[in-house]
C-alpha positions as CSV (number, residue, x, y, z in Angstrom):
1,M,-62.0,-85.4,27.9
2,S,-61.3,-89.1,28.3
3,L,-63.6,-91.6,30.2
4,P,-62.2,-93.7,33.1
5,N,-61.9,-97.4,32.4
6,Y,-65.1,-98.6,34.4
7,F,-66.2,-101.0,31.6
8,F,-64.6,-103.4,28.9
9,A,-65.8,-100.9,26.3
10,D,-63.4,-98.4,27.8
11,L,-60.3,-100.5,27.1
12,P,-58.0,-99.6,24.1
13,A,-59.3,-100.8,20.8
14,D,-56.4,-103.4,20.8
15,A,-57.4,-105.0,24.2
16,T,-58.3,-108.6,24.0
17,L,-61.2,-110.1,26.1
18,S,-61.3,-113.7,26.8
19,P,-64.1,-116.2,28.0
20,A,-62.5,-116.1,31.7
21,M,-62.8,-112.3,31.7
22,I,-66.5,-112.3,30.7
23,N,-67.2,-115.2,33.3
24,A,-65.4,-113.2,36.1
25,A,-67.1,-109.9,35.2
26,C,-70.7,-111.6,35.2
27,E,-69.9,-113.1,38.7
28,T,-68.9,-109.7,39.9
29,L,-72.1,-108.2,38.5
30,K,-74.2,-110.6,40.2
31,R,-72.6,-110.1,43.7
32,N,-72.8,-106.2,43.3
33,R,-76.5,-106.6,42.4
34,T,-77.0,-108.6,45.7
35,K,-75.3,-105.7,47.6
36,F,-76.2,-102.6,45.9
37,L,-79.3,-103.1,43.6
38,E,-81.7,-105.6,45.3
39,P,-82.2,-103.5,48.4
40,R,-83.1,-100.3,46.5
41,K,-86.6,-99.0,46.4
42,T,-88.2,-98.4,43.1
43,A,-88.7,-94.6,43.9
44,D,-85.2,-94.3,44.5
45,I,-84.1,-95.8,41.2
46,V,-86.7,-93.7,39.3
47,S,-85.2,-90.7,41.0
48,L,-81.8,-91.3,40.0
49,L,-82.8,-92.0,36.4
50,C,-84.7,-88.7,36.4
51,E,-81.8,-86.9,37.8
52,V,-79.3,-88.4,35.2
53,A,-81.9,-87.5,32.5
54,A,-82.1,-84.0,33.4
55,G,-78.3,-83.6,33.5
56,W,-78.2,-84.9,29.7
57,R,-80.6,-82.1,28.8
58,Q,-78.3,-79.5,30.1
59,P,-76.0,-77.7,27.7
60,D,-73.1,-77.8,30.0
61,N,-73.4,-81.6,31.0
62,K,-70.2,-83.2,30.3
63,F,-71.6,-86.5,28.9
64,R,-73.9,-84.5,26.5
65,R,-71.0,-82.4,25.4
66,L,-68.9,-85.5,24.8
67,A,-71.8,-87.0,22.6
68,L,-72.3,-83.8,20.6
69,A,-68.4,-83.6,20.0
70,S,-68.6,-87.1,18.5
71,A,-71.4,-85.7,16.2
72,L,-69.3,-82.7,15.2
73,D,-66.4,-84.8,14.4
74,G,-68.5,-87.1,12.4
75,E,-69.8,-84.1,10.3
76,A,-66.4,-83.8,8.7
77,R,-66.2,-87.4,7.7
78,T,-67.3,-88.8,4.4
79,G,-67.4,-92.5,3.3
80,E,-66.9,-95.4,5.7
81,A,-66.5,-94.7,9.5
82,T,-63.0,-94.0,10.7
83,D,-61.4,-94.6,14.0
84,G,-62.4,-92.8,17.2
85,P,-65.9,-92.3,18.6
86,C,-68.4,-91.0,16.1
87,S,-72.2,-91.1,16.6
88,G,-72.9,-91.2,12.8
89,F,-75.3,-88.2,13.2
90,S,-75.0,-84.5,12.9
91,A,-74.9,-82.5,16.2
92,A,-78.4,-81.0,15.5
93,V,-79.9,-84.5,14.9
94,L,-78.2,-86.0,17.9
95,A,-79.2,-83.2,20.3
96,H,-82.8,-83.4,19.2
97,G,-82.8,-87.1,19.5
98,L,-81.5,-87.2,23.0
99,D,-83.6,-84.3,24.2
100,D,-86.7,-86.2,22.9
101,F,-85.5,-89.3,24.7
102,F,-84.6,-87.9,28.0
103,H,-87.5,-85.6,28.2
104,R,-89.6,-88.8,28.8
105,F,-87.8,-89.5,31.9
106,T,-90.1,-88.1,34.7
107,P,-91.5,-89.5,37.9
108,G,-95.1,-89.6,36.4
109,N,-94.0,-91.4,33.2
110,F,-92.0,-94.0,35.2
111,Q,-95.1,-94.4,37.4
112,A,-97.3,-94.9,34.5
113,L,-95.0,-97.5,33.0
114,L,-94.8,-99.4,36.3
115,D,-98.6,-99.3,36.7
116,Q,-99.1,-100.5,33.3
117,D,-96.7,-103.2,33.1
118,L,-96.5,-104.5,36.6
119,G,-99.9,-103.4,38.1
120,V,-100.8,-100.7,40.6
121,G,-99.6,-101.6,44.1
122,V,-97.2,-104.7,43.5
123,E,-93.9,-105.3,45.3
124,T,-90.9,-107.1,44.2
125,A,-89.8,-110.5,45.6
126,D,-86.5,-108.9,46.6
127,T,-87.4,-106.1,48.7
128,A,-90.3,-104.9,50.6
129,D,-90.9,-101.8,48.7
130,S,-93.3,-99.3,50.3
131,A,-93.9,-97.6,47.1
132,H,-95.2,-100.9,45.6
133,A,-97.0,-102.6,48.5
134,S,-98.5,-106.0,48.1
135,R,-101.6,-106.0,45.9
136,I,-104.5,-107.9,47.3
137,T,-107.6,-108.8,45.6
138,H,-110.7,-110.6,46.6
139,H,-112.5,-113.6,44.9
140,A,-116.1,-113.4,45.9
141,A,-116.7,-117.2,45.6
142,H,-113.7,-118.4,47.5
143,H,-113.0,-115.5,49.9
144,A,-109.2,-115.7,49.1
145,A,-106.7,-112.8,49.3
146,H,-104.5,-113.0,46.3
147,H,-100.9,-111.6,46.5
148,A,-98.2,-111.4,43.7
149,F,-94.6,-110.6,43.7
150,W,-92.3,-109.9,40.8
151,H,-88.6,-110.4,40.3
152,G,-86.3,-109.5,37.5
153,P,-83.4,-111.7,36.0
154,Q,-80.4,-111.8,38.1
155,L,-78.2,-111.1,35.1
156,L,-79.8,-109.5,32.2
157,V,-77.7,-109.7,28.9
158,H,-78.5,-107.3,26.1
159,V,-77.2,-107.8,22.4
160,A,-77.7,-104.1,21.1
161,A,-78.1,-103.2,17.6
162,G,-75.9,-100.2,16.2
163,N,-78.0,-98.1,14.0
164,L,-79.3,-95.7,16.8
165,P,-78.8,-95.3,20.4
166,N,-82.2,-95.1,22.1
167,P,-83.0,-98.8,22.3
168,A,-79.6,-99.6,24.1
169,L,-80.2,-96.6,26.4
170,M,-83.8,-97.8,27.1
171,S,-82.7,-101.6,27.6
172,L,-80.4,-100.4,30.3
173,T,-83.1,-98.4,32.0
174,L,-85.5,-101.2,32.0
175,G,-82.9,-103.4,33.5
176,L,-82.3,-101.0,36.4
177,L,-86.1,-101.0,37.1
178,T,-86.1,-104.7,37.3
179,R,-83.1,-104.7,39.5
180,S,-81.1,-106.8,37.3
181,A,-77.3,-106.8,36.9
182,Q,-76.6,-106.0,33.1
183,F,-74.1,-107.0,30.5
184,M,-74.5,-105.2,27.4
185,K,-72.9,-106.4,24.2
186,C,-72.6,-103.5,21.9
187,S,-72.2,-103.7,18.1
188,S,-68.7,-103.0,16.7
189,G,-68.3,-99.3,16.5
190,A,-71.5,-98.5,18.2
191,S,-70.7,-98.5,22.1
192,Y,-69.8,-94.8,22.5
193,L,-73.3,-93.4,23.3
194,P,-74.2,-96.4,25.6
195,R,-71.0,-96.0,27.5
196,L,-71.7,-92.5,28.1
197,F,-75.0,-93.1,29.5
198,A,-73.6,-95.9,31.6
199,H,-70.9,-93.5,32.8
200,S,-73.5,-91.0,33.7
201,I,-75.3,-93.4,35.9
202,Y,-71.8,-94.5,37.5
203,E,-71.2,-90.8,38.3
204,A,-74.5,-90.2,39.8
205,D,-74.3,-93.5,41.9
206,P,-71.1,-95.7,41.7
207,K,-72.9,-98.6,43.5
208,L,-75.6,-98.8,40.7
209,G,-72.9,-98.3,38.1
210,A,-71.0,-101.2,39.4
211,C,-74.1,-103.4,38.4
212,L,-73.6,-102.6,34.7
213,E,-71.0,-103.9,32.2
214,L,-70.5,-102.9,28.4
215,A,-68.4,-104.5,25.9
216,E,-67.9,-104.2,22.2
217,W,-66.9,-106.9,19.8
218,R,-67.6,-108.0,16.3
219,G,-70.2,-110.7,15.8
220,G,-69.0,-114.2,15.4
221,K,-66.9,-114.6,18.4
222,A,-68.7,-117.7,19.7
223,D,-66.3,-118.3,22.6
224,L,-67.1,-114.9,24.2
225,E,-70.8,-115.1,23.4
226,A,-71.0,-118.7,24.8
227,A,-69.4,-117.6,28.1
228,L,-71.8,-114.5,28.2
229,F,-74.9,-116.4,27.4
230,G,-74.1,-119.2,29.8
231,E,-74.2,-116.6,32.7
232,A,-77.3,-115.0,31.7
233,D,-80.9,-115.5,33.1
234,A,-82.5,-113.5,30.4
235,V,-81.1,-112.3,26.9
236,T,-82.6,-109.4,24.9
237,A,-81.5,-108.8,21.5
238,T,-82.1,-106.3,18.8
239,G,-81.4,-106.7,15.0
240,S,-82.3,-108.3,11.8
241,D,-84.5,-111.6,11.9
242,E,-81.5,-113.6,10.7
243,A,-79.3,-112.3,13.5
244,L,-81.9,-112.9,16.0
245,A,-82.4,-116.6,15.0
246,A,-78.5,-117.1,15.2
247,I,-78.4,-115.7,18.8
248,R,-81.4,-117.6,20.0
249,A,-79.7,-120.8,18.8
250,R,-76.9,-120.0,20.9
251,V,-78.8,-119.0,24.1
252,P,-79.2,-121.9,26.6
253,A,-82.7,-123.3,27.2
254,A,-82.5,-122.2,30.7
255,A,-82.3,-118.6,29.8
256,R,-85.4,-116.6,28.5
257,F,-84.8,-114.9,25.0
258,L,-86.5,-111.7,24.0
259,G,-86.0,-110.7,20.4
260,Y,-86.9,-107.5,18.8
261,G,-86.5,-108.2,14.9
262,Q,-86.8,-106.0,11.8
263,R,-90.0,-103.8,11.4
264,V,-90.9,-101.1,9.2
265,S,-93.0,-98.0,9.5
266,M,-95.3,-95.6,7.3
267,E,-97.6,-92.7,7.2
268,Y,-100.9,-92.2,6.2
269,V,-102.7,-88.9,5.3
270,T,-106.3,-88.8,4.7
271,R,-107.9,-86.0,2.5
272,E,-109.3,-84.5,5.8
273,G,-105.7,-83.9,6.7
274,L,-104.9,-82.2,3.4
275,R,-106.4,-78.7,4.3
276,E,-104.6,-75.8,3.0
277,E,-104.6,-74.0,6.2
278,T,-102.8,-76.6,8.1
279,I,-100.5,-78.2,5.4
280,A,-97.4,-76.4,6.4
281,Q,-97.6,-77.6,10.0
282,L,-98.3,-81.3,8.5
283,I,-95.5,-81.1,6.2
284,A,-93.2,-79.9,9.0
285,S,-94.3,-82.9,11.1
286,V,-93.7,-85.3,8.5
287,A,-90.1,-84.0,7.9
288,D,-89.5,-84.3,11.5
289,D,-90.2,-88.0,11.1
290,V,-87.9,-88.4,8.1
291,I,-85.2,-86.4,9.7
292,A,-85.3,-88.0,13.2
293,W,-82.2,-90.0,13.5
294,D,-81.8,-89.7,9.8
295,Q,-84.6,-92.1,9.1
296,N,-82.8,-94.9,10.7
297,G,-84.6,-97.3,13.0
298,C,-87.9,-99.4,12.9
299,L,-90.0,-96.3,13.8
300,S,-88.9,-94.2,10.7
301,P,-91.2,-94.0,7.7
302,H,-90.4,-95.7,4.5
303,V,-93.6,-94.7,2.5
304,I,-96.2,-91.9,3.1
305,Y,-99.6,-92.8,1.6
306,V,-101.7,-89.7,0.8
307,E,-105.3,-90.0,0.0
308,E,-106.4,-88.3,-3.2
309,K,-109.0,-85.5,-3.7
310,G,-108.0,-83.6,-0.7
311,Q,-107.5,-79.7,-0.8
312,V,-103.7,-80.2,-1.3
313,E,-103.1,-82.8,-4.2
314,S,-100.7,-85.7,-3.4
315,D,-98.1,-84.7,-5.8
316,K,-98.1,-81.1,-4.4
317,F,-97.7,-82.7,-1.0
318,A,-94.6,-84.6,-2.1
319,E,-93.2,-81.2,-3.7
320,Q,-93.8,-79.5,-0.4
321,L,-92.1,-82.2,1.6
322,A,-89.0,-81.8,-0.6
323,V,-88.8,-78.3,-0.3
324,E,-89.0,-78.7,3.4
325,L,-86.3,-81.2,3.5
326,M,-84.1,-79.0,1.5
327,R,-84.6,-76.3,4.0
328,R,-84.2,-78.3,7.0
329,E,-80.9,-79.8,5.5
330,M,-79.3,-76.3,6.2
331,A,-80.1,-76.4,9.9
332,E,-80.3,-80.3,10.8
333,P,-77.9,-81.9,8.2
334,R,-77.9,-85.5,7.7
335,G,-74.7,-87.3,9.1
336,P,-72.1,-89.1,7.2
337,I,-73.2,-92.4,5.5
338,P,-71.0,-95.3,4.3
339,V,-69.9,-95.5,0.6
340,A,-72.1,-98.5,0.1
341,A,-75.2,-96.6,1.5
342,A,-74.6,-93.7,-0.7
343,A,-74.1,-95.9,-3.8
344,D,-77.6,-97.5,-2.9
345,I,-79.3,-94.1,-2.9
346,A,-77.8,-93.1,-6.2
347,A,-78.8,-96.4,-8.0
348,R,-82.3,-95.8,-6.8
349,R,-82.3,-92.3,-7.9
350,S,-81.0,-93.3,-11.5
351,L,-83.9,-95.8,-11.7
352,Y,-86.5,-93.2,-10.8
353,E,-84.9,-90.4,-13.0
354,T,-85.4,-92.8,-15.8
355,L,-89.0,-93.7,-15.0
356,A,-89.8,-89.9,-14.5
357,A,-88.7,-89.2,-17.9
358,H,-90.7,-91.7,-19.7
359,R,-93.9,-91.6,-17.4
360,G,-96.2,-88.8,-16.0
361,D,-97.1,-90.7,-12.8
362,V,-93.6,-90.6,-11.3
363,K,-91.6,-87.7,-10.0
364,L,-88.4,-87.2,-8.4
365,W,-87.0,-84.4,-6.0
366,Q,-83.4,-84.6,-4.7
367,S,-80.7,-82.8,-3.2
368,Q,-78.1,-81.6,-5.6
369,N,-74.4,-83.0,-5.6
370,T,-75.1,-84.9,-2.4
371,T,-77.5,-87.9,-1.3
372,A,-78.9,-85.9,1.6
373,W,-82.5,-86.3,0.7
374,T,-84.6,-87.7,-1.8
375,V,-88.5,-87.7,-2.4
376,V,-90.0,-90.1,-5.0
377,F,-93.6,-89.8,-6.0
378,E,-95.3,-92.7,-7.7
379,H,-98.8,-94.2,-8.3
380,D,-97.7,-97.9,-7.5
381,V,-99.2,-98.6,-4.3
382,R,-97.0,-101.3,-3.3
383,F,-94.8,-100.7,-0.3
384,R,-91.3,-99.9,-1.0
385,L,-88.4,-100.5,1.3
386,S,-86.5,-97.3,1.4
387,P,-82.5,-97.1,1.5
388,L,-83.3,-94.7,4.3
389,N,-80.9,-91.8,5.2
390,R,-83.7,-89.4,4.3
391,F,-85.1,-91.2,1.2
392,V,-88.9,-91.4,1.4
393,F,-91.8,-92.5,-1.0
394,V,-94.9,-90.5,-1.4
395,K,-97.8,-92.7,-3.0
396,P,-101.4,-91.6,-3.7
397,V,-104.2,-93.7,-2.9
398,P,-108.0,-93.6,-2.9
399,D,-108.6,-95.1,0.6
400,L,-107.3,-97.2,3.3
401,A,-108.4,-100.4,1.8
402,T,-105.9,-99.8,-1.1
403,V,-103.1,-99.0,1.3
404,M,-103.8,-102.4,3.1
405,Q,-103.4,-104.2,-0.3
406,G,-100.2,-102.6,-1.0
407,V,-98.7,-103.6,2.4
408,D,-100.3,-107.0,2.7
409,E,-97.1,-109.0,2.3
410,L,-95.8,-106.9,5.4
411,K,-98.5,-107.9,7.8
412,G,-97.0,-108.6,11.2
413,K,-93.9,-106.5,10.3
414,I,-95.2,-102.9,10.5
415,S,-94.3,-101.4,13.6
416,T,-95.7,-97.8,13.6
417,V,-98.3,-95.9,11.5
418,A,-98.5,-92.2,11.8
419,V,-102.0,-90.9,10.7
420,A,-103.0,-87.4,9.8
421,T,-106.8,-87.3,9.7
422,S,-109.8,-85.8,11.3
423,P,-110.8,-86.8,14.9
424,E,-113.9,-88.3,13.5
425,R,-112.0,-90.7,11.2
426,L,-109.0,-91.3,13.5
427,R,-110.6,-93.9,15.8
428,E,-112.0,-96.1,13.0
429,I,-108.7,-95.9,11.2
430,A,-106.9,-96.8,14.3
431,R,-109.3,-99.9,14.8
432,Q,-108.8,-101.1,11.3
433,L,-105.0,-100.9,11.5
434,A,-104.9,-102.5,15.0
435,R,-107.0,-105.5,13.6
436,W,-104.5,-105.7,10.7
437,G,-101.6,-106.1,13.3
438,V,-100.0,-102.6,13.6
439,T,-98.6,-102.2,17.1
440,R,-98.5,-98.5,17.3
441,I,-100.4,-95.5,15.9
442,C,-99.4,-91.9,16.5
443,R,-99.6,-88.5,14.8
444,P,-97.1,-87.2,12.4
445,G,-94.0,-85.8,13.9
446,Q,-94.0,-88.5,16.9
447,M,-92.9,-91.6,15.1
448,Q,-89.4,-91.7,16.6
449,N,-90.7,-90.4,20.0
450,P,-92.8,-93.1,21.5
451,P,-94.0,-92.7,25.1
452,L,-92.0,-94.4,27.9
453,T,-95.1,-96.7,28.3
454,W,-94.7,-97.8,24.5
455,R,-95.3,-101.6,24.1
456,H,-92.3,-102.5,21.9
457,D,-93.6,-104.7,19.2
458,G,-96.9,-104.9,20.9
459,R,-95.5,-106.4,24.1
460,P,-94.9,-104.9,27.6
461,A,-91.1,-103.9,27.4
462,L,-90.8,-103.9,31.1
463,G,-93.3,-106.6,31.8
464,D,-91.8,-109.2,29.5
465,L,-88.6,-109.0,31.7
466,V,-90.0,-110.1,35.1
467,I,-91.1,-113.4,36.4
468,W,-94.3,-113.4,38.7
469,T,-95.0,-115.4,41.9
470,D,-98.7,-115.5,42.8
471,F,-100.0,-116.8,46.0
472,A,-103.4,-117.0,47.8
473,A,-103.9,-116.8,51.5
474,E,-107.3,-117.9,53.2
475,E,-109.1,-114.7,54.4
476,S,-109.6,-114.6,58.1
477,G,-112.9,-116.3,58.9
478,G,-113.3,-117.7,55.6
479,N,-115.1,-120.9,55.0
């Protein structure tokens, strides 16, 4: 089943884009926004997004089937990616990830996001939205009525990363909520899933679909990027800190820039969480975090810190996690990875095999004849960056203070910490992590499944896109 040519990303691989084509597309997007998107009520946009998401969760949905077919195709590949659409994930991993993502799209969740980021009862400057009537507050001293409107960028440009699809899909979703025309520049070889999502929106409502554009090209095409950024009112970008710095330097001063740089995540299991009667459930949840999107992305754990002197010893925790990853590989296999990534895993394994042979405080469990999964147990508390692709460290610690010492050099770079503990300890641990700079704390099994209201890197994902206008009118009869 082929996709119609609605977007630049649908064109044949040998098609050539020019700056003039980019400029013309941006002008068309802006005109379509004025006609088709600005007049829409928020409730109507939310209803459409929920309808599209419900479709994606149905086994016979054509866009879902195309996505999973790309995964099935990818399962047969080894080494570097080849031509043709390929998600890079196995069908089971992709299906689970898409279900978790689209499960969040409910009217209640969207309302919670709107209320959190934009306030209860606020209207846009573009349309009198009955669902978001103008907010009025009263200042007792001056008897003034305060009103506020918001408006989104006229043209919102996204520079999407290619490691996993959810951030790109969420960016398009947020842009629709702000009533912005959108142009998404996808990483080379990573446009297929965002394209499918955009096509599903286009099929549900062609007029809204006409406010979207997607294209794919390798980085470094300065002429295309100059044309695109020159048309933008705001630019979002996800990638390495170096890539963000390069993009920021090319965005005109008149356009706002929102960058989401490299972050890492980890898990912390206290001795209260190491109960024999619940350890199987905990191990399964931790495995969920490692398996989700094959441990790619900022929300996947690199290291699992385990407090000592629990009912289950920390090395037994690591061993049971290895057994669980081995079992899950049968039903939820890891997707194909590049040769360079496999070589990195092999080199790390070789190092820890040598250490384990000479030291009693290092242990290694690994898949046989493949690089599908790896668990390293070591007593060094320093945070280790994993090569990912289901390679995880388990490190015993006496307490949280020791963990903080081990990750001190990463202060400000840790996104999510999953915590397994008793309810009595959870709040205090959360306070300490928050004071240290962690921006999200969750339970194991939910690291790659943040709520729709998640504040990305500690910032309001929807609220950061809009501009506010406040005005005050004298109350009738005021002094």
